[in-house]
DOBA-560503 format. One record per atom (N, C-alpha, C): residue number from 1; residue in one letter; x, y, z. Coordinates in steps of 0.001 Angstrom, whole numbers, always signed. Each point is the difference from the previous one (the first is absolute). Layout:
// residues N
nr rest c1 c2 c3
NUM A X Y Z
...
This chain:
// residues 330
nr rest c1 c2 c3
1 M -250438 +119414 -31974
1 M +1301 -629 +135
1 M -119 -1310 +763
2 N +734 -1041 -409
2 N -4 -1271 +672
2 N +493 +129 +1465
3 E -818 -460 +906
3 E +276 +157 +1421
3 E +1314 -693 +381
4 N +431 -1008 -774
4 N +1189 -756 +347
4 N +1227 +689 -514
5 I -126 +1002 -814
5 I +1179 +697 -527
5 I +189 +1301 +801
6 P +1165 +192 +604
6 P +288 +1169 +776
6 P -27 +1257 -893
7 L -405 +1148 +555
7 L +54 +1225 -737
7 L +1472 +337 -296
8 L +867 -115 +1026
8 L +1403 +273 -173
8 L +750 -1267 +442
9 S +895 -451 -881
9 S +852 -1183 +329
9 S +1445 +362 -293
10 I +813 -17 +1013
10 I +1426 +313 -133
10 I +776 -1331 +71
11 R +855 -237 -947
11 R +716 -1268 -60
11 R +1497 +267 -156
12 N +775 -469 +1029
12 N +1434 -2 -32
12 N +609 +1401 -374
13 L -568 +1034 +597
13 L +402 +1369 -316
13 L +1331 +301 +702
14 S +952 +533 -775
14 S +1246 +475 +505
14 S +260 +1410 -529
15 T +269 +933 +916
15 T +249 +1368 -402
15 T +1341 +405 +686
16 H +997 +419 -861
16 H +1281 +326 +509
16 H +375 +1458 -275
17 F +829 +554 +830
17 F +545 +1348 -173
17 F +1493 -105 -177
18 F +487 +729 -984
18 F +1439 -97 -326
18 F +700 +1279 +441
19 V +809 -101 +1037
19 V +662 +1134 +579
19 V +1502 -238 -52
20 E +798 +1040 +389
20 E +1386 -91 -87
20 E +636 -1174 +836
21 E -665 -196 +1180
21 E +512 -1006 +949
21 E -321 -1404 -516
22 G -983 -184 -918
22 G -384 -1332 -443
22 G -1451 -55 -368
23 V -607 -1138 +100
23 V -1398 -231 -376
23 V -831 -151 +1255
24 V -1020 +843 +142
24 V -929 -112 +1163
24 V -1187 -819 -479
25 K -143 -1195 +557
25 K -1107 -920 -356
25 K -1197 +346 +897
26 A -708 +1087 -379
26 A -1073 +517 +850
26 A -1190 -951 +54
27 V -305 -675 -1089
27 V -1070 -1004 -67
27 V +557 -1189 -678
28 E -170 -1196 +614
28 E +647 -1212 -543
28 E -937 -1175 -13
29 D -403 -425 -1187
29 D -807 -1226 -164
29 D -1324 +22 +803
30 V -708 +1151 -103
30 V -1226 +174 +771
30 V -1198 -459 -834
31 S -918 -777 +636
31 S -1209 -459 -600
31 S -1182 +109 +988
32 F -1116 +557 -463
32 F -1212 +26 +796
32 F -1166 +447 -924
33 D -1218 -233 +533
33 D -1227 +351 -734
33 D -849 +979 +812
34 V -732 +838 -733
34 V -1011 +842 +618
34 V -1343 -355 -640
35 A -874 -583 +819
35 A -1287 -425 -544
35 A -953 +1134 -269
36 E -965 -194 -879
36 E -964 +1018 -290
36 E -857 +379 +1214
37 G -86 +1267 +334
37 G -805 +441 +1102
37 G +586 -237 +1393
38 K +1237 -504 +29
38 K +642 -345 +1302
38 K +1152 +918 +300
39 T +512 -59 +1255
39 T +1111 +778 +395
39 T +1218 -912 +358
40 L +1115 +293 -612
40 L +1225 -698 +383
40 L +882 +1001 +701
41 A +440 -348 +1256
41 A +948 +859 +737
41 A +1403 -521 -246
42 V +865 +873 -443
42 V +1448 -370 -191
42 V +750 +640 +1193
43 V +490 -855 +883
43 V +463 +451 +1281
43 V +1500 -347 +130
44 G +710 +1009 +655
44 G +1415 -185 +271
44 G +646 +1264 +491
45 E +1211 -131 +481
45 E +728 +1177 +480
45 E +390 +965 -1128
46 S +346 +1196 +367
46 S +449 +1002 -999
46 S +1258 -531 -727
47 G +7 +179 -1295
47 G +1173 -428 -811
47 G -48 -1409 -485
48 C -1152 -697 +190
48 C -61 -1415 -378
48 C -407 -166 -1498
49 G -466 +1041 -621
49 G -372 -122 -1419
49 G -1510 +166 -299
50 K -764 +320 +1032
50 K -1480 +169 -223
50 K -333 +1087 -1032
51 S +553 +1187 +232
51 S -321 +1144 -906
51 S +570 -207 -1374
52 V +1142 -629 -141
52 V +598 -262 -1300
52 V -869 -990 -780
53 T -621 -944 +686
53 T -947 -942 -655
53 T -1148 +824 -593
54 A -568 +897 +803
54 A -1097 +855 -476
54 A +397 +823 -1175
55 L +1179 +627 +63
55 L +453 +843 -1135
55 L +214 -863 -1228
56 S +432 -1266 +185
56 S +175 -889 -1143
56 S -1338 -267 -694
57 V -1058 -209 +829
57 V -1313 -240 -572
57 V -466 +1201 -804
58 M +265 +1189 +552
58 M -479 +1243 -656
58 M +909 +393 -1171
59 G +1118 -636 -166
59 G +923 +399 -1043
59 G +712 +1262 +279
60 L +284 +271 +1286
60 L +618 +1242 +450
60 L +1399 -122 +564
61 V +639 -1134 -202
61 V +1372 -127 +442
61 V +858 +909 -816
62 P +769 +857 +642
62 P +807 +986 -761
62 P +1045 -673 -960
63 E -121 +205 -1234
63 E +825 -648 -1001
63 E +1480 +345 +167
64 S +272 +1141 +575
64 S +1363 +447 +122
64 S +808 -871 +964
65 A -685 -672 +960
65 A +703 -777 +971
65 A -403 -1450 +73
66 G -1199 -346 -374
66 G -435 -1373 +180
66 G -930 -457 -1112
67 R -308 -1310 +75
67 R -917 -551 -959
67 R -457 -1388 +462
68 V -1150 -437 -504
68 V -480 -1356 +213
68 V +837 -942 -837
69 V +696 -934 +631
69 V +900 -875 -784
69 V -582 -1356 -284
70 D -1112 -370 +666
70 D -626 -1260 -207
70 D -1364 -64 +555
71 G -811 -945 -562
71 G -1293 -222 +554
71 G -1139 +501 -860
72 Q -1224 -155 +503
72 Q -1228 +436 -671
72 Q -846 +807 +991
73 I -710 +966 -530
73 I -1038 +725 +771
73 I -1246 -91 -823
74 L -869 -947 +330
74 L -1214 -281 -794
74 L -1191 +752 +599
75 F -541 +918 -767
75 F -1220 +702 +414
75 F -1124 -387 -984
76 R -993 -678 +537
76 R -1085 -583 -831
76 R +613 -912 -1090
77 G +1083 -658 +310
77 G +624 -946 -899
77 G +1007 +567 -949
78 D +90 +1385 -69
78 D +961 +671 -890
78 D +1266 +349 +808
79 D +1177 -248 -581
79 D +1247 +322 +614
79 D +332 +1485 -143
80 L -71 +723 +1128
80 L +275 +1450 -17
80 L +1390 +295 -417
81 L +921 -946 +183
81 L +1407 +266 -351
81 L +214 +21 -1532
82 K -988 -454 -746
82 K +133 +42 -1437
82 K -739 +1169 -613
83 K -626 +841 +837
83 K -702 +1172 -431
83 K +989 +1115 -325
84 T -374 +828 -1003
84 T +820 +1164 -274
84 T -369 +1120 +989
85 E +790 +1071 +82
85 E -240 +1000 +941
85 E -1343 +681 -290
86 S -381 +172 -1187
86 S -1268 +643 -355
86 S -1139 -909 +469
87 Q +134 -1300 -165
87 Q -1018 -902 +465
87 Q -61 -5 +1516
88 M +1126 +96 +696
88 M -32 +55 +1473
88 M -622 +1289 +516
89 R +149 +1086 -735
89 R -623 +1285 +425
89 R -1559 -149 -79
90 R -501 -780 -906
90 R -1421 -187 -40
90 R -506 -891 +1119
91 I +854 -886 +496
91 I -338 -904 +1110
91 I +184 +704 +1331
92 R +1155 +688 +126
92 R +387 +646 +1251
92 R -974 +1140 +322
93 G -577 -102 +1146
93 G -965 +1041 +416
93 G -1390 -284 -431
94 N -186 -818 -1027
94 N -1283 -294 -517
94 N -505 -1373 +441
95 E +827 -1042 -227
95 E -361 -1339 +458
95 E +737 -400 +1278
96 I +1239 +520 +154
96 I +783 -212 +1211
96 I +407 +1315 +550
97 A -377 +277 +1202
97 A +321 +1289 +607
97 A +840 -225 +1288
98 M +710 +1025 +437
98 M +899 -170 +1150
98 M -123 +1220 +922
99 I -103 -289 +1293
99 I +122 +1060 +1047
99 I +1360 -83 +565
100 F +747 +1081 -113
100 F +1367 +21 +435
100 F +110 +308 +1500
101 Q +1158 -264 +561
101 Q +195 +55 +1420
101 Q -138 +1424 +576
102 E +486 +973 -706
102 E -5 +1379 +532
102 E -675 +940 -1026
103 P -1182 +466 +320
103 P -785 +824 -972
103 P +781 +1230 -496
104 M +729 +645 +910
104 M +644 +1256 -451
104 M +1077 -230 -1066
105 T +533 -1205 -115
105 T +946 -299 -1044
105 T -711 -428 -1323
106 S -1308 -233 +87
106 S -760 -461 -1154
106 S -928 +1074 -559
107 L -456 +886 +837
107 L -831 +1117 -482
107 L +841 +1160 -431
108 N -360 +567 -1161
108 N +755 +1126 -549
108 N -411 +1271 +785
109 P +974 +678 +666
109 P -322 +1146 +807
109 P -493 +1224 -752
110 V +272 +27 -1293
110 V -393 +1253 -741
110 V -1391 -135 -719
111 F -595 -1115 +96
111 F -1333 -218 -581
111 F -983 -259 +1107
112 T -1252 +459 -231
112 T -1065 -299 +972
112 T -301 -1463 +43
113 I -671 -424 +1067
113 I -438 -1384 +75
113 I -889 -397 -1147
114 G -931 +946 -351
114 G -900 -309 -1114
114 G +676 -131 -1321
115 N +1020 +869 -284
115 N +727 -164 -1233
115 N +638 -1335 -131
116 Q +487 -554 +1103
116 Q +734 -1277 -48
116 Q -959 -1186 -172
117 I -1157 +79 +602
117 I -1029 -1029 -232
117 I -574 +66 -1422
118 V -278 +1254 -445
118 V -593 +160 -1312
118 V +948 -450 -1056
119 E +1321 +187 +139
119 E +974 -431 -955
119 E -105 -1515 -255
120 A -110 -788 +1115
120 A -119 -1427 -125
120 A -1291 -389 -666
121 V -1090 +647 +352
121 V -1322 -326 -594
121 V -11 +333 -1503
122 K +602 +1129 -349
122 K +41 +359 -1452
122 K +821 -1019 -758
123 L +1136 -376 +548
123 L +936 -902 -703
123 L -570 -1384 -207
124 H -636 -557 +1065
124 H -399 -1400 -20
124 H -1453 -221 -326
125 Q -836 +952 +376
125 Q -1433 -225 -178
125 Q -609 +873 -1123
126 G +739 +934 -484
126 G -515 +846 -1082
126 G -1059 +997 +490
127 I -138 +220 +1307
127 I -938 +892 +536
127 I +664 +1410 +27
128 K -672 +1021 -467
128 K +564 +1317 -88
128 K -896 +1082 +530
129 G +577 +1206 +154
129 G -771 +1145 +373
129 G -663 -109 +1400
130 E -1202 +527 +134
130 E -707 -4 +1267
130 E -335 -1365 +513
131 H -142 -932 -941
131 H -288 -1409 +415
131 H +1190 -586 +731
132 A +1266 +345 -457
132 A +1161 -458 +674
132 A +140 +583 +1406
133 W -357 +1321 +126
133 W +137 +682 +1284
133 W -1133 -557 +925
134 S -1160 -252 -525
134 S -1047 -581 +817
134 S +392 -1395 +527
135 H +682 -737 -856
135 H +499 -1328 +396
135 H +1036 +119 +1125
136 A +889 +1017 -121
136 A +1016 +233 +1035
136 A -652 +329 +1322
137 V -1007 +861 -2
137 V -699 +390 +1245
137 V -654 -1249 +587
138 E -637 -803 -845
138 E -695 -1184 +501
138 E +986 -963 +632
139 M +1194 -156 -597
139 M +979 -923 +532
139 M +505 +476 +1369
140 L +197 +1330 +162
140 L +383 +547 +1312
140 L -1087 -259 +1022
141 R -1259 +171 -409
141 R -1107 -311 +916
141 R +2 -1447 +371
142 K +301 -848 -939
142 K -16 -1448 +205
142 K +1013 -451 +1047
143 V +1172 +694 +9
143 V +1025 -370 +943
143 V -118 +786 +1328
144 G -1113 +689 +212
144 G -237 +601 +1238
144 G +557 +1367 +303
145 I +256 +743 -1092
145 I +577 +1397 +199
145 I -1198 +942 +52
146 A -73 +744 +1103
146 A -1116 +964 +161
146 A +157 +1182 -973
147 D -1124 +493 -452
147 D -54 +1207 -892
147 D +862 -261 -1218
148 P -172 -1061 -754
148 P +914 -365 -1084
148 P -4 +1030 -1134
149 A -1135 +741 -201
149 A -27 +1003 -1059
149 A +1025 +1127 +232
150 R +284 +217 +1320
150 R +1020 +1025 +322
150 R +1369 -634 +12
151 R +141 -1182 +584
151 R +1311 -655 +93
151 R +591 -358 -1334
152 V -851 -224 -992
152 V +516 -375 -1330
152 V +841 +1099 -599
153 R -171 +1276 +478
153 R +759 +1147 -531
153 R +1247 +295 +843
154 E +240 -804 +1002
154 E +1124 +272 +906
154 E +1258 -762 -391
155 Y +1106 +400 +583
155 Y +1289 -637 -347
155 Y +377 -956 +1140
156 P +898 -964 -302
156 P +363 -1018 +1033
156 P +416 +527 +1374
157 H +782 +1136 -23
157 H +501 +524 +1246
157 H -1087 +579 +937
158 Q -1198 +181 -610
158 Q -1099 +563 +782
158 Q -739 -1088 +770
159 M +383 -1236 -149
159 M -711 -1105 +591
159 M +855 -772 +1031
160 S -661 -638 +951
160 S +712 -808 +977
160 S +483 -1300 -654
161 G +844 -698 +762
161 G +512 -1297 -479
161 G -1082 -1002 -312
162 G -992 -65 +845
162 G -1096 -941 -185
162 G -837 +366 -1222
163 M -203 +1300 -225
163 M -757 +436 -1182
163 M +758 -256 -1300
164 R +1319 +219 +72
164 R +812 -276 -1185
164 R -23 -1476 -345
165 Q +5 -849 +1014
165 Q -94 -1425 -284
165 Q -1355 -359 -609
166 R -1049 +663 +422
166 R -1331 -212 -609
166 R +19 +483 -1442
167 V +647 +1087 -268
167 V +133 +499 -1363
167 V +714 -1011 -855
168 M +1068 -614 +532
168 M +737 -1012 -759
168 M -907 -1202 -342
169 I -814 -370 +952
169 I -953 -1104 -231
169 I -1010 +386 -1080
170 A -499 +1280 +107
170 A -920 +482 -1047
170 A +609 -52 -1383
171 M +1262 +444 -117
171 M +696 -26 -1294
171 M +216 -1352 -524
172 A +342 -949 +931
172 A +211 -1393 -369
172 A -1250 -683 -525
173 L -1175 +383 +634
173 L -1243 -704 -309
173 L -877 +769 -994
174 C +433 +1163 -485
174 C -875 +790 -844
174 C -330 -673 -1334
175 C +845 -978 -414
175 C -244 -710 -1284
175 C -519 -1425 +245
176 W -400 -280 +1256
176 W -538 -1288 +388
176 W +872 -1170 -422
177 P +1255 -56 +537
177 P +916 -1066 -389
177 P -435 -1374 +576
178 S +490 -1039 -656
178 S -317 -1359 +457
178 S +987 -408 +1140
179 L +1184 +558 -42
179 L +1020 -304 +1017
179 L +562 +1263 +596
180 L -8 +56 +1312
180 L +604 +1126 +724
180 L +1185 -477 +747
181 I +1172 +613 -175
181 I +1192 -253 +775
181 I +205 +1090 +1002
182 A -105 -371 +1309
182 A +73 +982 +1042
182 A +1338 -207 +736
183 D +918 +900 -236
183 D +1390 -162 +594
183 D +52 +812 +1314
184 E -88 -769 +1149
184 E +57 +639 +1307
184 E -936 +1244 +39
185 P -1311 -160 -240
185 P -831 +1167 -203
185 P -280 +797 +1275
186 T +381 -526 +1178
186 T -325 +672 +1218
186 T +1208 +280 +902
187 T +1229 -196 -552
187 T +1221 +102 +806
187 T +157 +1319 +657
188 A -228 +1083 -734
188 A +271 +1369 +548
188 A -1160 +583 +799
189 L -1014 -780 +293
189 L -1233 +499 +667
189 L -97 -443 +1429
190 D -715 +740 +786
190 D -232 -458 +1402
190 D -991 -1135 +38
191 V -84 -635 +1148
191 V -810 -1263 +104
191 V -1415 +149 -381
192 T -637 +1119 +449
192 T -1432 +184 -295
192 T -216 +185 -1485
193 I +815 +794 -628
193 I -113 +256 -1461
193 I +320 -1318 -788
194 Q +981 -774 +487
194 Q +295 -1263 -663
194 Q -1255 -869 -77
195 A -698 -156 +1123
195 A -1159 -796 +65
195 A -1092 +530 -979
196 Q -138 +1272 -140
196 Q -998 +561 -888
196 Q +338 -298 -1436
197 I +1293 +154 -372
197 I +440 -232 -1364
197 I -155 -1466 -369
198 L +349 -892 +886
198 L -86 -1448 -278
198 L -1486 -415 -123
199 E -875 +558 +835
199 E -1428 -244 -110
199 E -524 +499 -1327
200 L +442 +1171 -417
200 L -425 +559 -1282
200 L +406 -926 -1118
201 L +1230 -500 +17
201 L +457 -915 -1070
201 L -818 -1245 -67
202 R -356 -542 +1217
202 R -853 -1210 -18
202 R -1388 +297 -594
203 E -580 +1136 +296
203 E -1344 +345 -533
203 E +41 +148 -1489
204 L +1059 +739 -497
204 L +113 +216 -1434
204 L +289 -1308 -798
205 Q +773 -862 +677
205 Q +256 -1299 -640
205 Q -1269 -781 -168
206 K -860 -15 +986
206 K -1235 -774 -74
206 K -899 +616 -1117
207 Q -29 +1345 -23
207 Q -894 +662 -1001
207 Q +411 -361 -1401
208 Q +1288 -95 -251
208 Q +535 -180 -1384
208 Q +457 -1418 -265
209 N -116 -879 +935
209 N +531 -1373 -108
209 N +1449 +50 -526
210 M +784 +815 +644
210 M +1349 +275 -414
210 M +977 -921 +724
211 S +1060 -419 -719
211 S +1091 -748 +601
211 S +985 +991 +604
212 V +634 -372 +1146
212 V +952 +902 +603
212 V +1260 -801 +382
213 M +1128 +598 -359
213 M +1315 -468 +453
213 M +493 +1001 +992
214 M -36 -350 +1297
214 M +379 +933 +1036
214 M +1388 -283 +505
215 I +856 +955 -102
215 I +1376 -127 +495
215 I +66 +560 +1410
216 T +498 -740 +915
216 T +54 +513 +1407
216 T +1082 -723 +769
217 H +527 +659 +1032
217 H +911 -717 +919
217 H -759 -449 +1255
218 D -1297 +285 +38
218 D -775 -172 +1232
218 D -949 -1176 -186
219 L +233 -1100 +712
219 L -881 -1143 -83
219 L -1358 +261 +535
220 G -123 +969 +879
220 G -1276 +410 +548
220 G -900 +557 -1132
221 V +609 +792 -868
221 V -739 +540 -1172
221 V -402 -1139 -897
222 A +881 -963 -210
222 A -369 -1146 -795
222 A -1139 -795 +563
223 A +31 -189 +1346
223 A -1047 -768 +655
223 A -1400 +618 -167
224 E -69 +1319 -31
224 E -1278 +716 -93
224 E -513 +134 -1426
225 N +931 -82 -963
225 N -394 +405 -1350
225 N +234 -1021 -1083
226 A +790 -1079 +229
226 A +403 -857 -1048
226 A -763 -1335 +43
227 D -43 -642 -1174
227 D -508 -1360 -99
227 D +1184 -954 +22
228 D +1093 +384 -691
228 D +1175 -830 -68
228 D +1233 +850 +338
229 V +1084 -699 +333
229 V +1204 +702 +443
229 V +1246 -615 -732
230 A +879 +793 -500
230 A +1302 -424 -526
230 A +1040 +672 +874
231 V +827 -748 +654
231 V +1015 +499 +907
231 V +1333 +24 -748
232 V +605 +1195 -105
232 V +1212 +197 -759
232 V +1204 +259 +909
233 Y +1091 -611 -287
233 Y +1245 +261 +712
233 Y +1187 +16 -956
234 A +735 +1079 +41
234 A +1253 +150 -814
234 A -195 -424 -1448
235 S -1010 +564 -627
235 S -304 -114 -1460
235 S -724 -1288 -374
236 N -248 -928 +950
236 N -684 -1243 -305
236 N -1322 -77 +807
237 I -970 -694 -540
237 I -1182 -368 +779
237 I +326 -1246 +799
238 V -249 +52 +1311
238 V +364 -1138 +858
238 V -1241 -742 +461
239 E -1186 +602 -87
239 E -1207 -694 +373
239 E -1225 +612 -629
240 T -940 -781 -447
240 T -1304 +507 -499
240 T -1096 -870 +591
241 A -1076 +641 +392
241 A -1160 -741 +613
241 A -1147 +964 +155
242 S -1161 -545 +351
242 S -1121 +862 +370
242 S +359 +763 +1233
243 V -626 +1103 +268
243 V +331 +828 +1178
243 V -316 -831 +1266
244 A -1055 -792 +5
244 A -326 -800 +1183
244 A +1077 -1010 +286
245 A +499 -673 -1055
245 A +1014 -993 +185
245 A +1342 +574 +515
246 I +310 +1182 -500
246 I +1215 +679 +451
246 I +11 +269 +1483
247 F -1179 +482 +461
247 F -82 +326 +1464
247 F -181 -1235 +884
248 E -645 -1021 -560
248 E -229 -1223 +850
248 E +1269 -864 +51
249 E +682 -92 -1094
249 E +1202 -902 -4
249 E +1025 +510 -1028
250 P +771 +1025 +394
250 P +1092 +467 -918
250 P +1057 -1124 -124
251 L +437 -195 -1206
251 L +913 -1116 -237
251 L +1471 +460 -115
252 H +215 +1158 -524
252 H +1431 +466 -170
252 H +465 +726 +1263
253 P +1223 -200 +401
253 P +502 +656 +1216
253 P -70 +1536 -73
254 Y +119 +565 -1200
254 Y -90 +1428 -140
254 Y -1446 +455 +265
255 T -954 -718 -578
255 T -1421 +368 +316
255 T -290 -107 +1476
256 Q +499 -1051 +642
256 Q -155 -206 +1430
256 Q +581 +1176 +755
257 G +1173 +488 -421
257 G +648 +1133 +658
257 G -843 +1255 -139
258 L -523 +225 -1216
258 L -889 +1196 -171
258 L -1191 -51 +876
259 L -616 -1168 +160
259 L -1150 -112 +849
259 L +348 +172 +1501
260 R +1121 -525 +422
260 R +384 +204 +1390
260 R +288 +1443 +358
261 S +313 +823 -981
261 S +339 +1380 +195
261 S -1256 +925 +96
262 M -1159 -615 -169
262 M -1267 +718 +22
262 M -655 -36 +1367
263 P -473 +1140 +516
263 P -809 +2 +1255
263 P -1365 -716 -254
264 R -511 -682 +981
264 R -1283 -726 -146
264 R -944 +369 +1157
265 L -1260 +257 -372
265 L -994 +332 +1002
265 L -231 -1237 +923
266 G -147 +366 +1252
266 G -311 -1056 +990
266 G +1227 -672 +611
267 Q +1202 +364 -531
267 Q +1235 -583 +556
267 Q +642 +996 +995
268 K +651 -553 +987
268 K +725 +823 +998
268 K +1065 +817 -730
269 M +38 +1299 +362
269 M +954 +860 -649
269 M +1448 -348 +405
270 E +761 -516 -1018
270 E +1420 -298 +240
270 E +772 +591 -1158
271 R +1312 -54 +167
271 R +858 +473 -1069
271 R -191 -849 -1239
272 L -280 +632 -1121
272 L -188 -766 -1257
272 L +1318 -531 -480
273 E -75 -1217 -647
273 E +1189 -568 -579
273 E +344 +690 -1284
274 S +1262 -12 -329
274 S +453 +548 -1256
274 S +812 -1045 -763
275 I +47 +163 -1319
275 I +833 -864 -821
275 I +1446 +463 +64
276 G +869 -842 +431
276 G +1405 +466 +124
276 G +601 +292 -1315
277 G +1092 +809 +37
277 G +697 +335 -1212
277 G -707 +1004 -883
278 S +329 +16 -1283
278 S -647 +985 -891
278 S -98 -607 -1382
279 V -793 +601 -825
279 V -152 -477 -1421
279 V +1358 +47 -662
280 P +409 -1024 -695
280 P +1324 -53 -633
280 P +146 +1034 -1124
281 N +1217 +357 -283
281 N +301 +884 -1126
281 N -320 -689 -1309
282 P -881 +576 -820
282 P -372 -689 -1267
282 P +1171 -167 -982
283 L +1124 +697 +254
283 L +1177 -218 -835
283 L +762 -1286 +448
284 H -225 -381 +1245
284 H +738 -1095 +560
284 H -902 -905 +843
285 F -963 -688 -657
285 F -852 -884 +783
285 F +803 -1189 +506
286 P -359 -502 +1166
286 P +739 -1182 +560
286 P -254 -1231 -854
287 Q +942 -908 +39
287 Q -165 -1295 -668
287 Q -1101 -779 +657
288 G -610 -931 -711
288 G -1037 -787 +593
288 G -1289 +740 +159
289 C -799 -326 +1028
289 C -1172 +702 +331
289 C +362 +1422 +454
290 K -609 +1041 -600
290 K +387 +1341 +317
290 K -371 +391 +1432
291 F -904 -748 +582
291 F -427 +329 +1375
291 F +788 -724 +1062
292 H +885 -892 -446
292 H +633 -888 +1003
292 H +871 +695 +1043
293 P +639 +1137 -303
293 P +788 +682 +1036
293 P -889 +574 +1154
294 R -1280 +166 -282
294 R -925 +588 +997
294 R -979 -1044 +581
295 C +157 -1238 -486
295 C -948 -1052 +311
295 C +483 -874 +1144
296 P -796 -241 +1037
296 P +436 -834 +1116
296 P +311 -1442 -372
297 I -574 -488 -1105
297 I +245 -1334 -495
297 I +1091 -4 -1045
298 G -114 +879 -1029
298 G +889 -11 -1077
298 G +1446 +368 +311
299 V +234 +812 +1006
299 V +1335 +471 +347
299 V +954 -1165 +347
300 S -553 -1115 +418
300 S +836 -1153 +373
300 S -268 -1205 -896
301 D -717 +172 -1101
301 D -374 -1120 -836
301 D +875 +107 -1298
302 Q +813 -985 -298
302 Q +889 +11 -1150
302 Q -733 +162 -1307
303 R -1150 -698 -141
303 R -746 +127 -1248
303 R -523 +1415 -181
304 C -535 +643 +1036
304 C -487 +1362 -105
304 C +1106 +976 -371
305 R +1218 -322 +495
305 R +1119 +940 -264
305 R +577 -143 -1398
306 T -280 -1095 -673
306 T +607 -276 -1290
306 T -962 -79 -1167
307 Q -1289 -362 +271
307 Q -1006 -170 -1026
307 Q -1147 +962 +163
308 Q -494 +565 -1133
308 Q -1124 +897 +94
308 Q -1317 -769 -278
309 P -894 -42 +947
309 P -1253 -726 -165
309 P -894 +708 -1033
310 Q -653 -751 -827
310 Q -932 +565 -1012
310 Q -1384 +55 +586
311 L -786 +979 -457
311 L -1390 +41 +366
311 L -735 -1198 -535
312 R -657 -738 +917
312 R -609 -1311 -325
312 R -1349 -81 +696
313 E -949 -654 -700
313 E -1320 -242 +623
313 E +154 -1027 +1083
314 V -398 +367 +1236
314 V +104 -894 +1118
314 V -1337 -540 +468
315 A -1088 +668 -436
315 A -1374 -416 +279
315 A -863 +696 -1028
316 P -1239 -469 -202
316 P -865 +694 -1008
316 P -132 +1480 +344
317 G +349 +835 -1004
317 G -29 +1467 +162
317 G +1048 +612 +833
318 R +1024 -808 +383
318 R +1117 +528 +838
318 R +1321 -327 -617
319 C +887 +986 -21
319 C +1362 -225 -470
319 C +984 +607 +1038
320 A +1172 -627 +72
320 A +1057 +471 +922
320 A +1359 -363 -602
321 A +1003 +865 +364
321 A +1316 -217 -431
321 A +895 -173 +1208
322 C -121 -1179 +606
322 C +737 -296 +1225
322 C +141 -1529 +136
323 F +1197 -446 +149
323 F +283 -1477 +170
323 F -721 -560 +1201
324 H -258 +835 +994
324 H -586 -439 +1209
324 H -1463 +248 +151
325 A -611 +570 -1079
325 A -1478 +202 +30
325 A -753 -1290 -35
326 K -1073 -26 +739
326 K -836 -1210 +34
326 K -494 -337 -1416
327 G +248 -1234 -435
327 G -432 -441 -1314
327 G +969 +311 -1151
328 Y +1147 +635 +323
328 Y +909 +361 -1081
328 Y +654 -1240 -606
329 G +438 -938 +812
329 G +628 -1216 -512
329 G +1386 +247 -512
330 D +600 -960 -652
330 D +1382 +139 -518
330 D -18 +207 -1506
């Protein structure tokens, strides 16, 4: 594949949900790239649209309530939004896999771990019988589960949270996908297990030269695992940059607020700052910049209150959606 062409390229994606109260604009005009063999961290508070973006890529937005209303999702240059459901089933799990936030809601409680891995292998790889079971055992071994030949016959409730998360990783990677979407893969785990799972993902990514789109609310996770960062606020991307640039010089006030709320090694222990207010109701976003009611600059700036800034390149490899960002201009 041409190194200059991203594996995944999302352009002007908008995903809306239609409810009795009105239209929920969960994702609005979102654009970003995931380079081959690299990790993009999609960062933001709960409810900002990160997971809906991932579900849009996978073609899993529930048709009963929502749909993608605009944009393109280009995977290896092909628009996934133009694929039929049968075509998406061949891509989903095979070329693009996803680790969901909570394993117990994704693993079927009435089937063994092995049955669930073997089903994916049979469907996408055409491997059957003992070969499929051997592959399932090998995948459990690969993700660090002890005695995989025994564990492959067990049910999800017989495993700890950390082991279930490893099983989810094994299922996601059993068909050697090119792109892995990890939706808050360590949220429900304790700190020690979180570190183990993230280290495992890094090792497997290197082995397979896999691209990763990691969804997280934790900039610390992004710092340790990502090459690039897309910061999302209230359905829009407000800043994109390399992870080094984000930490060295955050340009958007929201990114700055996220960083100030993080504890830092070597600093005197003081009360951490928080971002005032709360994420706006997606049924009633504020006029102008959506962040302006919580922004120390925008709350008193007439332009911020009345005009919505568009995401714009402000430096090579850096974009921001803020009138006051360095390099934004008029």
